[in-house]
mmCIF file of the N, C-alpha and C atoms, coordinates in Angstrom:
data_MODEL
# 
_entry.id   MODEL 
# 
loop_
_atom_site.group_PDB 
_atom_site.id 
_atom_site.type_symbol 
_atom_site.label_atom_id 
_atom_site.label_alt_id 
_atom_site.label_comp_id 
_atom_site.label_asym_id 
_atom_site.label_entity_id 
_atom_site.label_seq_id 
_atom_site.pdbx_PDB_ins_code 
_atom_site.Cartn_x 
_atom_site.Cartn_y 
_atom_site.Cartn_z 
_atom_site.occupancy 
_atom_site.B_iso_or_equiv 
_atom_site.pdbx_formal_charge 
_atom_site.auth_seq_id 
_atom_site.auth_comp_id 
_atom_site.auth_asym_id 
_atom_site.auth_atom_id 
_atom_site.pdbx_PDB_model_num 
ATOM 1   N N  . ASP A 1 1  ? -53.569 -69.409 -28.927 1.00 0.00 ? 1  ASP A N  1 
ATOM 2   C CA . ASP A 1 1  ? -53.557 -70.920 -28.749 1.00 0.00 ? 1  ASP A CA 1 
ATOM 3   C C  . ASP A 1 1  ? -51.897 -70.859 -28.977 1.00 0.00 ? 1  ASP A C  1 
ATOM 4   N N  . LYS A 1 2  ? -51.585 -71.125 -28.979 1.00 0.00 ? 2  LYS A N  1 
ATOM 5   C CA . LYS A 1 2  ? -50.136 -71.435 -29.409 1.00 0.00 ? 2  LYS A CA 1 
ATOM 6   C C  . LYS A 1 2  ? -49.507 -72.834 -29.724 1.00 0.00 ? 2  LYS A C  1 
ATOM 7   N N  . LYS A 1 3  ? -49.029 -72.532 -31.186 1.00 0.00 ? 3  LYS A N  1 
ATOM 8   C CA . LYS A 1 3  ? -48.787 -73.818 -32.145 1.00 0.00 ? 3  LYS A CA 1 
ATOM 9   C C  . LYS A 1 3  ? -47.854 -75.146 -31.738 1.00 0.00 ? 3  LYS A C  1 
ATOM 10  N N  . ILE A 1 4  ? -47.972 -75.948 -31.765 1.00 0.00 ? 4  ILE A N  1 
ATOM 11  C CA . ILE A 1 4  ? -46.634 -76.938 -31.156 1.00 0.00 ? 4  ILE A CA 1 
ATOM 12  C C  . ILE A 1 4  ? -45.750 -77.696 -32.266 1.00 0.00 ? 4  ILE A C  1 
ATOM 13  N N  . GLU A 1 5  ? -45.054 -77.687 -32.126 1.00 0.00 ? 5  GLU A N  1 
ATOM 14  C CA . GLU A 1 5  ? -43.884 -78.364 -33.106 1.00 0.00 ? 5  GLU A CA 1 
ATOM 15  C C  . GLU A 1 5  ? -43.173 -79.189 -32.006 1.00 0.00 ? 5  GLU A C  1 
ATOM 16  N N  . SER A 1 6  ? -42.461 -80.249 -33.518 1.00 0.00 ? 6  SER A N  1 
ATOM 17  C CA . SER A 1 6  ? -41.366 -80.973 -32.974 1.00 0.00 ? 6  SER A CA 1 
ATOM 18  C C  . SER A 1 6  ? -40.358 -80.048 -32.617 1.00 0.00 ? 6  SER A C  1 
ATOM 19  N N  . PRO A 1 7  ? -39.207 -80.412 -31.611 1.00 0.00 ? 7  PRO A N  1 
ATOM 20  C CA . PRO A 1 7  ? -37.860 -79.882 -31.517 1.00 0.00 ? 7  PRO A CA 1 
ATOM 21  C C  . PRO A 1 7  ? -37.100 -79.406 -32.270 1.00 0.00 ? 7  PRO A C  1 
ATOM 22  N N  . GLU A 1 8  ? -37.673 -79.562 -33.412 1.00 0.00 ? 8  GLU A N  1 
ATOM 23  C CA . GLU A 1 8  ? -36.466 -79.051 -34.668 1.00 0.00 ? 8  GLU A CA 1 
ATOM 24  C C  . GLU A 1 8  ? -37.015 -78.197 -35.577 1.00 0.00 ? 8  GLU A C  1 
ATOM 25  N N  . GLY A 1 9  ? -38.489 -77.950 -35.185 1.00 0.00 ? 9  GLY A N  1 
ATOM 26  C CA . GLY A 1 9  ? -39.494 -77.199 -35.444 1.00 0.00 ? 9  GLY A CA 1 
ATOM 27  C C  . GLY A 1 9  ? -39.794 -77.501 -37.065 1.00 0.00 ? 9  GLY A C  1 
ATOM 28  N N  . PHE A 1 10 ? -40.124 -78.597 -37.116 1.00 0.00 ? 10 PHE A N  1 
ATOM 29  C CA . PHE A 1 10 ? -41.490 -79.390 -38.593 1.00 0.00 ? 10 PHE A CA 1 
ATOM 30  C C  . PHE A 1 10 ? -42.742 -79.539 -38.199 1.00 0.00 ? 10 PHE A C  1 
ATOM 31  N N  . PRO A 1 11 ? -43.371 -79.236 -38.857 1.00 0.00 ? 11 PRO A N  1 
ATOM 32  C CA . PRO A 1 11 ? -44.486 -80.204 -38.344 1.00 0.00 ? 11 PRO A CA 1 
ATOM 33  C C  . PRO A 1 11 ? -44.858 -81.455 -38.861 1.00 0.00 ? 11 PRO A C  1 
ATOM 34  N N  . LEU A 1 12 ? -45.677 -81.908 -37.278 1.00 0.00 ? 12 LEU A N  1 
ATOM 35  C CA . LEU A 1 12 ? -45.348 -82.962 -36.853 1.00 0.00 ? 12 LEU A CA 1 
ATOM 36  C C  . LEU A 1 12 ? -46.624 -84.310 -37.657 1.00 0.00 ? 12 LEU A C  1 
ATOM 37  N N  . PHE A 1 13 ? -47.426 -83.649 -38.404 1.00 0.00 ? 13 PHE A N  1 
ATOM 38  C CA . PHE A 1 13 ? -48.553 -84.865 -39.048 1.00 0.00 ? 13 PHE A CA 1 
ATOM 39  C C  . PHE A 1 13 ? -48.969 -84.876 -40.364 1.00 0.00 ? 13 PHE A C  1 
ATOM 40  N N  . SER A 1 14 ? -48.989 -85.952 -40.382 1.00 0.00 ? 14 SER A N  1 
ATOM 41  C CA . SER A 1 14 ? -48.705 -86.181 -42.233 1.00 0.00 ? 14 SER A CA 1 
ATOM 42  C C  . SER A 1 14 ? -50.850 -86.721 -42.194 1.00 0.00 ? 14 SER A C  1 
ATOM 43  N N  . VAL A 1 15 ? -50.990 -86.747 -44.052 1.00 0.00 ? 15 VAL A N  1 
ATOM 44  C CA . VAL A 1 15 ? -52.380 -87.000 -43.886 1.00 0.00 ? 15 VAL A CA 1 
ATOM 45  C C  . VAL A 1 15 ? -53.153 -88.267 -43.184 1.00 0.00 ? 15 VAL A C  1 
ATOM 46  N N  . SER A 1 16 ? -52.059 -89.068 -43.011 1.00 0.00 ? 16 SER A N  1 
ATOM 47  C CA . SER A 1 16 ? -52.215 -90.903 -42.484 1.00 0.00 ? 16 SER A CA 1 
ATOM 48  C C  . SER A 1 16 ? -52.596 -90.413 -41.252 1.00 0.00 ? 16 SER A C  1 
ATOM 49  N N  . ASN A 1 17 ? -51.305 -89.655 -40.308 1.00 0.00 ? 17 ASN A N  1 
ATOM 50  C CA . ASN A 1 17 ? -51.654 -89.599 -39.288 1.00 0.00 ? 17 ASN A CA 1 
ATOM 51  C C  . ASN A 1 17 ? -52.801 -88.715 -38.704 1.00 0.00 ? 17 ASN A C  1 
ATOM 52  N N  . LEU A 1 18 ? -53.277 -87.583 -39.634 1.00 0.00 ? 18 LEU A N  1 
ATOM 53  C CA . LEU A 1 18 ? -54.572 -87.043 -39.369 1.00 0.00 ? 18 LEU A CA 1 
ATOM 54  C C  . LEU A 1 18 ? -55.951 -88.012 -39.280 1.00 0.00 ? 18 LEU A C  1 
ATOM 55  N N  . MET A 1 19 ? -55.707 -88.716 -40.503 1.00 0.00 ? 19 MET A N  1 
ATOM 56  C CA . MET A 1 19 ? -56.976 -89.797 -40.658 1.00 0.00 ? 19 MET A CA 1 
ATOM 57  C C  . MET A 1 19 ? -57.184 -90.941 -39.344 1.00 0.00 ? 19 MET A C  1 
ATOM 58  N N  . GLN A 1 20 ? -55.977 -91.133 -39.046 1.00 0.00 ? 20 GLN A N  1 
ATOM 59  C CA . GLN A 1 20 ? -55.872 -92.017 -37.621 1.00 0.00 ? 20 GLN A CA 1 
ATOM 60  C C  . GLN A 1 20 ? -56.476 -91.661 -36.596 1.00 0.00 ? 20 GLN A C  1 
ATOM 61  N N  . ILE A 1 21 ? -56.505 -90.405 -36.426 1.00 0.00 ? 21 ILE A N  1 
ATOM 62  C CA . ILE A 1 21 ? -56.758 -89.310 -35.064 1.00 0.00 ? 21 ILE A CA 1 
ATOM 63  C C  . ILE A 1 21 ? -57.775 -89.416 -35.289 1.00 0.00 ? 21 ILE A C  1 
ATOM 64  N N  . ALA A 1 22 ? -58.831 -88.586 -36.416 1.00 0.00 ? 22 ALA A N  1 
ATOM 65  C CA . ALA A 1 22 ? -60.292 -88.608 -36.942 1.00 0.00 ? 22 ALA A CA 1 
ATOM 66  C C  . ALA A 1 22 ? -60.832 -90.301 -36.400 1.00 0.00 ? 22 ALA A C  1 
ATOM 67  N N  . LEU A 1 23 ? -60.675 -91.004 -36.921 1.00 0.00 ? 23 LEU A N  1 
ATOM 68  C CA . LEU A 1 23 ? -60.899 -92.340 -37.065 1.00 0.00 ? 23 LEU A CA 1 
ATOM 69  C C  . LEU A 1 23 ? -61.430 -92.944 -35.461 1.00 0.00 ? 23 LEU A C  1 
ATOM 70  N N  . GLU A 1 24 ? -59.985 -92.260 -34.789 1.00 0.00 ? 24 GLU A N  1 
ATOM 71  C CA . GLU A 1 24 ? -60.337 -92.825 -33.359 1.00 0.00 ? 24 GLU A CA 1 
ATOM 72  C C  . GLU A 1 24 ? -60.888 -91.752 -32.238 1.00 0.00 ? 24 GLU A C  1 
ATOM 73  N N  . ARG A 1 25 ? -61.041 -90.867 -32.828 1.00 0.00 ? 25 ARG A N  1 
ATOM 74  C CA . ARG A 1 25 ? -61.771 -89.682 -31.927 1.00 0.00 ? 25 ARG A CA 1 
ATOM 75  C C  . ARG A 1 25 ? -63.660 -89.355 -32.687 1.00 0.00 ? 25 ARG A C  1 
ATOM 76  N N  . CYS A 1 26 ? -64.142 -89.747 -33.714 1.00 0.00 ? 26 CYS A N  1 
ATOM 77  C CA . CYS A 1 26 ? -64.759 -88.796 -34.312 1.00 0.00 ? 26 CYS A CA 1 
ATOM 78  C C  . CYS A 1 26 ? -66.495 -90.255 -34.641 1.00 0.00 ? 26 CYS A C  1 
ATOM 79  N N  . LYS A 1 27 ? -67.189 -89.645 -34.315 1.00 0.00 ? 27 LYS A N  1 
ATOM 80  C CA . LYS A 1 27 ? -68.463 -90.284 -34.760 1.00 0.00 ? 27 LYS A CA 1 
ATOM 81  C C  . LYS A 1 27 ? -68.849 -90.093 -36.439 1.00 0.00 ? 27 LYS A C  1 
ATOM 82  N N  . THR A 1 28 ? -69.013 -88.749 -36.670 1.00 0.00 ? 28 THR A N  1 
ATOM 83  C CA . THR A 1 28 ? -69.694 -87.972 -37.568 1.00 0.00 ? 28 THR A CA 1 
ATOM 84  C C  . THR A 1 28 ? -68.345 -87.810 -38.734 1.00 0.00 ? 28 THR A C  1 
ATOM 85  N N  . ALA A 1 29 ? -68.555 -87.587 -39.505 1.00 0.00 ? 29 ALA A N  1 
ATOM 86  C CA . ALA A 1 29 ? -68.131 -87.011 -41.176 1.00 0.00 ? 29 ALA A CA 1 
ATOM 87  C C  . ALA A 1 29 ? -67.295 -85.504 -40.641 1.00 0.00 ? 29 ALA A C  1 
ATOM 88  N N  . ARG A 1 30 ? -68.308 -84.327 -39.716 1.00 0.00 ? 30 ARG A N  1 
ATOM 89  C CA . ARG A 1 30 ? -67.761 -83.209 -39.644 1.00 0.00 ? 30 ARG A CA 1 
ATOM 90  C C  . ARG A 1 30 ? -66.984 -82.706 -38.369 1.00 0.00 ? 30 ARG A C  1 
ATOM 91  N N  . CYS A 1 31 ? -67.489 -84.295 -37.309 1.00 0.00 ? 31 CYS A N  1 
ATOM 92  C CA . CYS A 1 31 ? -66.069 -84.101 -36.320 1.00 0.00 ? 31 CYS A CA 1 
ATOM 93  C C  . CYS A 1 31 ? -64.827 -84.735 -37.053 1.00 0.00 ? 31 CYS A C  1 
ATOM 94  N N  . ALA A 1 32 ? -64.471 -85.743 -38.119 1.00 0.00 ? 32 ALA A N  1 
ATOM 95  C CA . ALA A 1 32 ? -63.446 -85.681 -38.227 1.00 0.00 ? 32 ALA A CA 1 
ATOM 96  C C  . ALA A 1 32 ? -62.599 -84.679 -39.609 1.00 0.00 ? 32 ALA A C  1 
ATOM 97  N N  . ILE A 1 33 ? -63.494 -83.706 -39.776 1.00 0.00 ? 33 ILE A N  1 
ATOM 98  C CA . ILE A 1 33 ? -63.093 -82.852 -40.916 1.00 0.00 ? 33 ILE A CA 1 
ATOM 99  C C  . ILE A 1 33 ? -62.678 -81.847 -39.970 1.00 0.00 ? 33 ILE A C  1 
ATOM 100 N N  . GLU A 1 34 ? -63.500 -80.816 -39.058 1.00 0.00 ? 34 GLU A N  1 
ATOM 101 C CA . GLU A 1 34 ? -62.937 -80.415 -37.499 1.00 0.00 ? 34 GLU A CA 1 
ATOM 102 C C  . GLU A 1 34 ? -61.657 -80.768 -37.078 1.00 0.00 ? 34 GLU A C  1 
ATOM 103 N N  . THR A 1 35 ? -61.808 -82.151 -36.432 1.00 0.00 ? 35 THR A N  1 
ATOM 104 C CA . THR A 1 35 ? -60.561 -82.010 -36.158 1.00 0.00 ? 35 THR A CA 1 
ATOM 105 C C  . THR A 1 35 ? -59.417 -82.629 -36.461 1.00 0.00 ? 35 THR A C  1 
ATOM 106 N N  . MET A 1 36 ? -59.092 -82.942 -38.106 1.00 0.00 ? 36 MET A N  1 
ATOM 107 C CA . MET A 1 36 ? -58.104 -83.291 -38.643 1.00 0.00 ? 36 MET A CA 1 
ATOM 108 C C  . MET A 1 36 ? -57.760 -81.629 -38.644 1.00 0.00 ? 36 MET A C  1 
ATOM 109 N N  . GLY A 1 37 ? -58.650 -80.917 -39.330 1.00 0.00 ? 37 GLY A N  1 
ATOM 110 C CA . GLY A 1 37 ? -57.904 -79.611 -39.514 1.00 0.00 ? 37 GLY A CA 1 
ATOM 111 C C  . GLY A 1 37 ? -57.289 -78.868 -38.347 1.00 0.00 ? 37 GLY A C  1 
ATOM 112 N N  . LYS A 1 38 ? -58.238 -78.802 -37.391 1.00 0.00 ? 38 LYS A N  1 
ATOM 113 C CA . LYS A 1 38 ? -57.470 -78.452 -35.855 1.00 0.00 ? 38 LYS A CA 1 
ATOM 114 C C  . LYS A 1 38 ? -56.673 -78.673 -35.500 1.00 0.00 ? 38 LYS A C  1 
ATOM 115 N N  . THR A 1 39 ? -56.132 -80.176 -35.864 1.00 0.00 ? 39 THR A N  1 
ATOM 116 C CA . THR A 1 39 ? -54.831 -80.500 -35.595 1.00 0.00 ? 39 THR A CA 1 
ATOM 117 C C  . THR A 1 39 ? -53.309 -80.127 -36.286 1.00 0.00 ? 39 THR A C  1 
ATOM 118 N N  . ALA A 1 40 ? -53.799 -80.215 -38.030 1.00 0.00 ? 40 ALA A N  1 
ATOM 119 C CA . ALA A 1 40 ? -52.923 -79.876 -38.280 1.00 0.00 ? 40 ALA A CA 1 
ATOM 120 C C  . ALA A 1 40 ? -52.986 -78.442 -38.460 1.00 0.00 ? 40 ALA A C  1 
ATOM 121 N N  . GLU A 1 41 ? -53.497 -77.592 -37.913 1.00 0.00 ? 41 GLU A N  1 
ATOM 122 C CA . GLU A 1 41 ? -53.140 -76.082 -37.661 1.00 0.00 ? 41 GLU A CA 1 
ATOM 123 C C  . GLU A 1 41 ? -52.402 -75.697 -36.406 1.00 0.00 ? 41 GLU A C  1 
ATOM 124 N N  . LYS A 1 42 ? -52.957 -76.939 -35.580 1.00 0.00 ? 42 LYS A N  1 
ATOM 125 C CA . LYS A 1 42 ? -52.125 -76.514 -34.367 1.00 0.00 ? 42 LYS A CA 1 
ATOM 126 C C  . LYS A 1 42 ? -51.186 -77.090 -33.763 1.00 0.00 ? 42 LYS A C  1 
ATOM 127 N N  . TYR A 1 43 ? -50.727 -78.554 -34.977 1.00 0.00 ? 43 TYR A N  1 
ATOM 128 C CA . TYR A 1 43 ? -49.300 -79.242 -34.491 1.00 0.00 ? 43 TYR A CA 1 
ATOM 129 C C  . TYR A 1 43 ? -48.569 -79.362 -35.824 1.00 0.00 ? 43 TYR A C  1 
ATOM 130 N N  . GLY A 1 44 ? -48.981 -78.758 -37.197 1.00 0.00 ? 44 GLY A N  1 
ATOM 131 C CA . GLY A 1 44 ? -48.305 -78.675 -38.536 1.00 0.00 ? 44 GLY A CA 1 
ATOM 132 C C  . GLY A 1 44 ? -48.256 -79.943 -39.143 1.00 0.00 ? 44 GLY A C  1 
ATOM 133 N N  . PHE A 1 45 ? -48.758 -79.611 -40.173 1.00 0.00 ? 45 PHE A N  1 
ATOM 134 C CA . PHE A 1 45 ? -49.056 -80.331 -41.524 1.00 0.00 ? 45 PHE A CA 1 
ATOM 135 C C  . PHE A 1 45 ? -48.139 -80.527 -42.478 1.00 0.00 ? 45 PHE A C  1 
ATOM 136 N N  . TYR A 1 46 ? -47.358 -81.870 -42.647 1.00 0.00 ? 46 TYR A N  1 
ATOM 137 C CA . TYR A 1 46 ? -46.436 -81.960 -43.888 1.00 0.00 ? 46 TYR A CA 1 
ATOM 138 C C  . TYR A 1 46 ? -46.957 -83.032 -45.069 1.00 0.00 ? 46 TYR A C  1 
ATOM 139 N N  . GLY A 1 47 ? -46.660 -82.366 -46.414 1.00 0.00 ? 47 GLY A N  1 
ATOM 140 C CA . GLY A 1 47 ? -47.316 -83.640 -47.504 1.00 0.00 ? 47 GLY A CA 1 
ATOM 141 C C  . GLY A 1 47 ? -46.337 -84.617 -47.413 1.00 0.00 ? 47 GLY A C  1 
ATOM 142 N N  . GLU A 1 48 ? -46.758 -85.641 -48.056 1.00 0.00 ? 48 GLU A N  1 
ATOM 143 C CA . GLU A 1 48 ? -45.797 -86.728 -48.792 1.00 0.00 ? 48 GLU A CA 1 
ATOM 144 C C  . GLU A 1 48 ? -44.925 -85.809 -49.885 1.00 0.00 ? 48 GLU A C  1 
ATOM 145 N N  . ASP A 1 49 ? -45.545 -85.430 -50.402 1.00 0.00 ? 49 ASP A N  1 
ATOM 146 C CA . ASP A 1 49 ? -44.373 -84.354 -51.433 1.00 0.00 ? 49 ASP A CA 1 
ATOM 147 C C  . ASP A 1 49 ? -44.750 -83.049 -51.287 1.00 0.00 ? 49 ASP A C  1 
ATOM 148 N N  . PRO A 1 50 ? -43.775 -82.356 -50.380 1.00 0.00 ? 50 PRO A N  1 
ATOM 149 C CA . PRO A 1 50 ? -43.878 -80.985 -50.241 1.00 0.00 ? 50 PRO A CA 1 
ATOM 150 C C  . PRO A 1 50 ? -44.463 -79.727 -51.166 1.00 0.00 ? 50 PRO A C  1 
ATOM 151 N N  . GLU A 1 51 ? -44.408 -80.427 -52.315 1.00 0.00 ? 51 GLU A N  1 
ATOM 152 C CA . GLU A 1 51 ? -45.270 -79.486 -53.534 1.00 0.00 ? 51 GLU A CA 1 
ATOM 153 C C  . GLU A 1 51 ? -46.533 -79.471 -53.404 1.00 0.00 ? 51 GLU A C  1 
ATOM 154 N N  . SER A 1 52 ? -47.236 -80.860 -52.883 1.00 0.00 ? 52 SER A N  1 
ATOM 155 C CA . SER A 1 52 ? -48.589 -80.543 -53.069 1.00 0.00 ? 52 SER A CA 1 
ATOM 156 C C  . SER A 1 52 ? -49.468 -81.217 -51.894 1.00 0.00 ? 52 SER A C  1 
ATOM 157 N N  . GLY A 1 53 ? -50.404 -80.786 -52.010 1.00 0.00 ? 53 GLY A N  1 
ATOM 158 C CA . GLY A 1 53 ? -51.841 -81.399 -51.187 1.00 0.00 ? 53 GLY A CA 1 
ATOM 159 C C  . GLY A 1 53 ? -52.433 -82.233 -50.779 1.00 0.00 ? 53 GLY A C  1 
ATOM 160 N N  . GLU A 1 54 ? -53.033 -82.627 -50.349 1.00 0.00 ? 54 GLU A N  1 
ATOM 161 C CA . GLU A 1 54 ? -53.945 -84.143 -50.092 1.00 0.00 ? 54 GLU A CA 1 
ATOM 162 C C  . GLU A 1 54 ? -55.492 -83.351 -49.998 1.00 0.00 ? 54 GLU A C  1 
ATOM 163 N N  . THR A 1 55 ? -56.466 -84.416 -50.557 1.00 0.00 ? 55 THR A N  1 
ATOM 164 C CA . THR A 1 55 ? -57.696 -84.281 -50.343 1.00 0.00 ? 55 THR A CA 1 
ATOM 165 C C  . THR A 1 55 ? -58.746 -85.756 -50.191 1.00 0.00 ? 55 THR A C  1 
ATOM 166 N N  . LEU A 1 56 ? -59.448 -85.144 -49.464 1.00 0.00 ? 56 LEU A N  1 
ATOM 167 C CA . LEU A 1 56 ? -60.203 -86.540 -48.612 1.00 0.00 ? 56 LEU A CA 1 
ATOM 168 C C  . LEU A 1 56 ? -61.465 -86.598 -48.882 1.00 0.00 ? 56 LEU A C  1 
ATOM 169 N N  . THR A 1 57 ? -62.007 -87.642 -49.165 1.00 0.00 ? 57 THR A N  1 
ATOM 170 C CA . THR A 1 57 ? -63.812 -87.625 -49.023 1.00 0.00 ? 57 THR A CA 1 
ATOM 171 C C  . THR A 1 57 ? -64.172 -87.908 -47.766 1.00 0.00 ? 57 THR A C  1 
ATOM 172 N N  . VAL A 1 58 ? -64.963 -87.492 -47.017 1.00 0.00 ? 58 VAL A N  1 
ATOM 173 C CA . VAL A 1 58 ? -65.126 -88.235 -45.615 1.00 0.00 ? 58 VAL A CA 1 
ATOM 174 C C  . VAL A 1 58 ? -66.350 -88.295 -45.141 1.00 0.00 ? 58 VAL A C  1 
ATOM 175 N N  . THR A 1 59 ? -67.532 -89.329 -45.431 1.00 0.00 ? 59 THR A N  1 
ATOM 176 C CA . THR A 1 59 ? -69.118 -89.567 -45.367 1.00 0.00 ? 59 THR A CA 1 
ATOM 177 C C  . THR A 1 59 ? -69.661 -90.146 -43.984 1.00 0.00 ? 59 THR A C  1 
ATOM 178 N N  . ASP A 1 60 ? -70.364 -89.993 -43.561 1.00 0.00 ? 60 ASP A N  1 
ATOM 179 C CA . ASP A 1 60 ? -71.546 -90.606 -42.741 1.00 0.00 ? 60 ASP A CA 1 
ATOM 180 C C  . ASP A 1 60 ? -73.000 -91.082 -43.101 1.00 0.00 ? 60 ASP A C  1 
ATOM 181 N N  . ASN A 1 61 ? -73.453 -91.695 -41.975 1.00 0.00 ? 61 ASN A N  1 
ATOM 182 C CA . ASN A 1 61 ? -74.842 -91.849 -42.928 1.00 0.00 ? 61 ASN A CA 1 
ATOM 183 C C  . ASN A 1 61 ? -75.360 -90.546 -43.181 1.00 0.00 ? 61 ASN A C  1 
ATOM 184 N N  . ASN A 1 62 ? -74.972 -89.350 -42.625 1.00 0.00 ? 62 ASN A N  1 
ATOM 185 C CA . ASN A 1 62 ? -75.999 -88.140 -42.809 1.00 0.00 ? 62 ASN A CA 1 
ATOM 186 C C  . ASN A 1 62 ? -75.322 -87.432 -43.703 1.00 0.00 ? 62 ASN A C  1 
ATOM 187 N N  . GLU A 1 63 ? -73.971 -86.839 -43.877 1.00 0.00 ? 63 GLU A N  1 
ATOM 188 C CA . GLU A 1 63 ? -73.351 -86.260 -44.731 1.00 0.00 ? 63 GLU A CA 1 
ATOM 189 C C  . GLU A 1 63 ? -72.152 -85.991 -45.128 1.00 0.00 ? 63 GLU A C  1 
ATOM 190 N N  . THR A 1 64 ? -71.498 -85.932 -46.106 1.00 0.00 ? 64 THR A N  1 
ATOM 191 C CA . THR A 1 64 ? -70.207 -85.668 -47.384 1.00 0.00 ? 64 THR A CA 1 
ATOM 192 C C  . THR A 1 64 ? -69.412 -84.867 -47.032 1.00 0.00 ? 64 THR A C  1 
ATOM 193 N N  . TRP A 1 65 ? -68.262 -84.240 -46.909 1.00 0.00 ? 65 TRP A N  1 
ATOM 194 C CA . TRP A 1 65 ? -67.801 -83.681 -46.921 1.00 0.00 ? 65 TRP A CA 1 
ATOM 195 C C  . TRP A 1 65 ? -65.818 -83.614 -47.751 1.00 0.00 ? 65 TRP A C  1 
ATOM 196 N N  . ILE A 1 66 ? -65.496 -83.026 -48.119 1.00 0.00 ? 66 ILE A N  1 
ATOM 197 C CA . ILE A 1 66 ? -64.036 -82.860 -48.836 1.00 0.00 ? 66 ILE A CA 1 
ATOM 198 C C  . ILE A 1 66 ? -63.190 -82.410 -47.980 1.00 0.00 ? 66 ILE A C  1 
ATOM 199 N N  . PHE A 1 67 ? -62.012 -82.958 -47.491 1.00 0.00 ? 67 PHE A N  1 
ATOM 200 C CA . PHE A 1 67 ? -60.995 -82.070 -46.389 1.00 0.00 ? 67 PHE A CA 1 
ATOM 201 C C  . PHE A 1 67 ? -59.620 -81.749 -48.160 1.00 0.00 ? 67 PHE A C  1 
ATOM 202 N N  . ASN A 1 68 ? -59.163 -80.883 -47.972 1.00 0.00 ? 68 ASN A N  1 
ATOM 203 C CA . ASN A 1 68 ? -58.300 -80.550 -48.727 1.00 0.00 ? 68 ASN A CA 1 
ATOM 204 C C  . ASN A 1 68 ? -57.213 -79.397 -47.805 1.00 0.00 ? 68 ASN A C  1 
ATOM 205 N N  . ILE A 1 69 ? -56.063 -80.359 -47.921 1.00 0.00 ? 69 ILE A N  1 
ATOM 206 C CA . ILE A 1 69 ? -54.772 -79.703 -47.140 1.00 0.00 ? 69 ILE A CA 1 
ATOM 207 C C  . ILE A 1 69 ? -54.076 -79.637 -47.887 1.00 0.00 ? 69 ILE A C  1 
ATOM 208 N N  . ALA A 1 70 ? -53.304 -78.679 -47.497 1.00 0.00 ? 70 ALA A N  1 
ATOM 209 C CA . ALA A 1 70 ? -51.589 -78.326 -48.085 1.00 0.00 ? 70 ALA A CA 1 
ATOM 210 C C  . ALA A 1 70 ? -50.691 -77.699 -47.272 1.00 0.00 ? 70 ALA A C  1 
ATOM 211 N N  . SER A 1 71 ? -49.426 -78.035 -47.250 1.00 0.00 ? 71 SER A N  1 
ATOM 212 C CA . SER A 1 71 ? -48.499 -77.338 -46.664 1.00 0.00 ? 71 SER A CA 1 
ATOM 213 C C  . SER A 1 71 ? -48.425 -75.945 -46.491 1.00 0.00 ? 71 SER A C  1 
ATOM 214 N N  . ALA A 1 72 ? -48.264 -75.096 -45.659 1.00 0.00 ? 72 ALA A N  1 
ATOM 215 C CA . ALA A 1 72 ? -48.196 -73.740 -45.571 1.00 0.00 ? 72 ALA A CA 1 
ATOM 216 C C  . ALA A 1 72 ? -46.284 -73.431 -45.490 1.00 0.00 ? 72 ALA A C  1 
ATOM 217 N N  . ASP A 1 73 ? -45.743 -73.230 -46.324 1.00 0.00 ? 73 ASP A N  1 
ATOM 218 C CA . ASP A 1 73 ? -44.053 -73.434 -46.122 1.00 0.00 ? 73 ASP A CA 1 
ATOM 219 C C  . ASP A 1 73 ? -44.089 -71.864 -45.276 1.00 0.00 ? 73 ASP A C  1 
ATOM 220 N N  . CYS A 1 74 ? -44.654 -71.121 -45.491 1.00 0.00 ? 74 CYS A N  1 
ATOM 221 C CA . CYS A 1 74 ? -44.366 -69.681 -44.363 1.00 0.00 ? 74 CYS A CA 1 
ATOM 222 C C  . CYS A 1 74 ? -44.319 -70.101 -43.389 1.00 0.00 ? 74 CYS A C  1 
ATOM 223 N N  . ASP A 1 75 ? -45.303 -70.535 -42.255 1.00 0.00 ? 75 ASP A N  1 
ATOM 224 C CA . ASP A 1 75 ? -45.519 -70.872 -41.165 1.00 0.00 ? 75 ASP A CA 1 
ATOM 225 C C  . ASP A 1 75 ? -45.346 -72.531 -40.899 1.00 0.00 ? 75 ASP A C  1 
ATOM 226 N N  . ARG A 1 76 ? -45.523 -73.081 -41.481 1.00 0.00 ? 76 ARG A N  1 
ATOM 227 C CA . ARG A 1 76 ? -45.445 -74.650 -41.170 1.00 0.00 ? 76 ARG A CA 1 
ATOM 228 C C  . ARG A 1 76 ? -46.593 -75.329 -41.145 1.00 0.00 ? 76 ARG A C  1 
ATOM 229 N N  . LYS A 1 77 ? -48.054 -74.873 -40.936 1.00 0.00 ? 77 LYS A N  1 
ATOM 230 C CA . LYS A 1 77 ? -48.704 -74.809 -40.275 1.00 0.00 ? 77 LYS A CA 1 
ATOM 231 C C  . LYS A 1 77 ? -49.781 -75.546 -41.344 1.00 0.00 ? 77 LYS A C  1 
ATOM 232 N N  . GLY A 1 78 ? -50.824 -76.829 -41.826 1.00 0.00 ? 78 GLY A N  1 
ATOM 233 C CA . GLY A 1 78 ? -51.579 -76.937 -42.635 1.00 0.00 ? 78 GLY A CA 1 
ATOM 234 C C  . GLY A 1 78 ? -53.080 -75.676 -42.876 1.00 0.00 ? 78 GLY A C  1 
ATOM 235 N N  . ASN A 1 79 ? -53.053 -75.663 -44.290 1.00 0.00 ? 79 ASN A N  1 
ATOM 236 C CA . ASN A 1 79 ? -54.286 -75.125 -44.645 1.00 0.00 ? 79 ASN A CA 1 
ATOM 237 C C  . ASN A 1 79 ? -55.354 -75.260 -45.444 1.00 0.00 ? 79 ASN A C  1 
ATOM 238 N N  . TRP A 1 80 ? -56.030 -75.977 -44.214 1.00 0.00 ? 80 TRP A N  1 
ATOM 239 C CA . TRP A 1 80 ? -57.394 -76.582 -45.110 1.00 0.00 ? 80 TRP A CA 1 
ATOM 240 C C  . TRP A 1 80 ? -58.262 -75.873 -45.402 1.00 0.00 ? 80 TRP A C  1 
ATOM 241 N N  . GLU A 1 81 ? -59.563 -76.364 -45.806 1.00 0.00 ? 81 GLU A N  1 
ATOM 242 C CA . GLU A 1 81 ? -60.804 -75.798 -45.987 1.00 0.00 ? 81 GLU A CA 1 
ATOM 243 C C  . GLU A 1 81 ? -62.023 -76.800 -46.336 1.00 0.00 ? 81 GLU A C  1 
# 
């Protein structure tokens, strides 16, 4: 699966963009975590501050997940866990 970037080669998504996509597409916390992570891997993630990452708590009626993501300078895709 080829990573897609902007024409300038920069990552396309911030954490707020990833949250918006997850809210639009998912009904479960697990789906939201997977959607945000896979989107960041494919299209790239940039933090509001290039030296930092983001942490989100995502909850539904059955599960709670912690989403950690940071920019990866070497290949410009997001590192998430």
